[in-house]
C-alpha positions as CSV (number, residue, x, y, z in Angstrom):
1,M,0.0,-0.1,-0.1
2,V,2.7,2.3,1.2
3,I,4.5,1.7,-2.7
4,D,0.9,2.3,-3.9
5,A,0.3,5.7,-2.4
6,R,3.7,6.6,-3.2
7,A,2.8,6.3,-6.8
8,K,0.2,8.2,-6.2
9,E,0.8,11.7,-7.7
10,K,-2.5,13.3,-5.7
11,W,-1.2,12.1,-2.6
12,R,1.9,12.9,-2.9
13,T,1.2,16.9,-3.8
14,E,-1.9,16.6,-0.8
15,Y,1.3,15.2,1.6
16,M,3.7,17.7,0.5
17,T,1.2,20.5,0.6
18,L,0.5,19.6,4.2
19,L,4.3,19.8,5.1
20,Q,4.7,23.1,3.5
21,R,1.9,24.2,5.4
22,D,3.1,23.0,8.8
23,R,6.1,24.8,8.3
24,E,5.1,27.8,7.3
25,K,2.5,27.3,10.6
26,F,5.7,26.7,12.6
27,E,7.4,29.2,11.5
28,E,4.4,32.0,12.2
29,G,4.4,30.3,15.6
30,L,7.8,30.7,16.5
31,A,7.9,34.8,14.8
32,E,5.2,35.4,17.6
33,G,6.1,33.6,20.4
34,R,9.6,35.8,19.7
35,A,8.2,39.1,19.4
36,E,6.4,38.5,22.4
37,G,9.6,37.4,24.2
38,R,10.8,40.7,23.5
39,A,7.5,42.8,24.2
40,E,7.9,40.7,27.9
41,G,11.8,41.5,27.9
42,L,11.5,45.3,27.2
43,A,9.0,46.0,29.4
44,E,10.7,44.5,32.3
45,G,13.4,46.5,31.4
46,E,11.6,49.4,31.4
47,A,10.2,48.6,35.2
48,K,13.3,47.9,36.5
49,M,14.8,51.4,34.9
50,L,11.9,52.7,36.9
51,N,12.1,51.2,40.3
52,T,15.8,51.9,39.7
53,L,15.2,55.4,39.4
54,L,12.6,55.6,42.3
55,S,15.1,54.3,44.4
56,L,17.3,56.7,43.8
57,V,14.8,59.3,44.3
58,N,14.0,57.6,47.3
59,D,17.5,57.5,48.8
60,G,18.1,61.6,47.6
61,L,20.3,61.0,45.4
62,L,18.3,62.2,42.5
63,D,15.2,64.6,42.7
64,I,12.3,63.5,40.9
65,K,12.1,66.1,37.9
66,E,15.4,64.5,36.9
67,A,14.4,61.3,37.0
68,A,11.6,61.8,35.2
69,K,14.2,63.6,32.7
70,R,16.2,60.8,32.1
71,A,13.0,58.0,31.8
72,N,11.8,60.4,28.7
73,L,8.8,61.0,30.9
74,S,7.2,64.4,32.5
75,V,6.9,64.2,36.5
76,D,3.6,63.0,36.1
77,E,4.0,60.1,33.4
78,F,7.0,58.9,35.6
79,K,4.7,58.9,39.0
80,A,2.0,57.6,36.9
81,A,4.1,54.6,35.6
82,V,6.2,54.0,38.7
83,S,2.5,53.6,40.1
84,K,1.7,50.4,37.8
85,T,5.3,48.6,38.7
86,K,4.8,48.0,41.9
């Protein structure tokens, strides 16, 4: 039966089409996973940076205006962003 199946062009074409589709879906999933990982990594990095700046403000080593400036945020945006990371 295997020999018969291999000889049938229609079956071979269907199999190859399915194989190609599976490869494409795998690649799409891989790309999505990488994009999600990058987004999570960036969010974690931003949260750490904000927490570090807040620690410097709390320790009196940096004023809040300077911390916000270093984060490229307004003072209100900085306060809001810090409150979200807690």
